N, C-alpha and C positions, 0 to 999 in steps of 0.2 A: 284536866293540865299538867303536863309534865315539868320537871327538876326544870328545863331550858325558862320554859314559857313560865314559869312561879320566879325564876331571876330575873327575868327580866323586866319584872312589873313592877319587883321589891320597890325599886326608888319611888313608883308611883302611890302605891302605897306607905312611904315612907312620909312622903307629902301629902296625901290623902286626897290623891289625884288619881285612883288606880278607878275605872271607867265601870257603872256599876253593874253592867254584866258580866264582867268580871269579877268580883269578887266573893260571891259563891264559890266560884274554881278555885280559888286561893284559898279560901278559908278552909276548904277540901283537903288541897293540897296539902296546906300545914298541916294540918290533921294526922296523913294518913305517915307525909317523909320526914321525918326525925332527922335529915341532914342537909336539908332545906332550913327546919324549922331553928334551927342551930344558927346555920348562917345569920337566915331574918336575924337572929336575936343579935348576933354576933355587931352586922348593920344596924341595929336600930344603938347599941352601947355605942359603938364608933361615933354616928352621928350623934348622939346625947352629950362624949364627951365634947369632941368637935365644938359645937351651941356653947357648951361652956368658955372654953376659949377664948379671950379678949381681943379684938380685931383691933390689928396696930396698926396705925399710919405710916406709911410707907415713905423715907426720901429717892426711893430707887425709882427712877423711868424705866427702864430695865425689866424692873421684876414688876413693875406695875402694870404695864407692856403685853407681858405674856401671861399674866394673872388675867387683865381683860379678853387675851387672843384664847383663853384657858376657857373664860367662860361665854363667850361666845361660841364656842365650837361645839361645847358641852351644850349647849342649849339645843342648837340648829339640829344635832346628832338624837335630841331625843323629843320633837317635835313630834 
């Protein structure tokens, strides 16, 4: 696995949805590639911090629509 491939699957690793046949290559790449390991560590820290933030209810319908649109697009792009 090269850097680009590793970065492309990091979200799956964080969600624990990485395909089993890709796991050994990802682990190996993280072992030998310091920049990717650093980037992945930073992603983990960011995700943990974001999950700790309180979820606020919104009174702004436009904001809610934009969030819904973003969520749907993100799901489609990652399927």
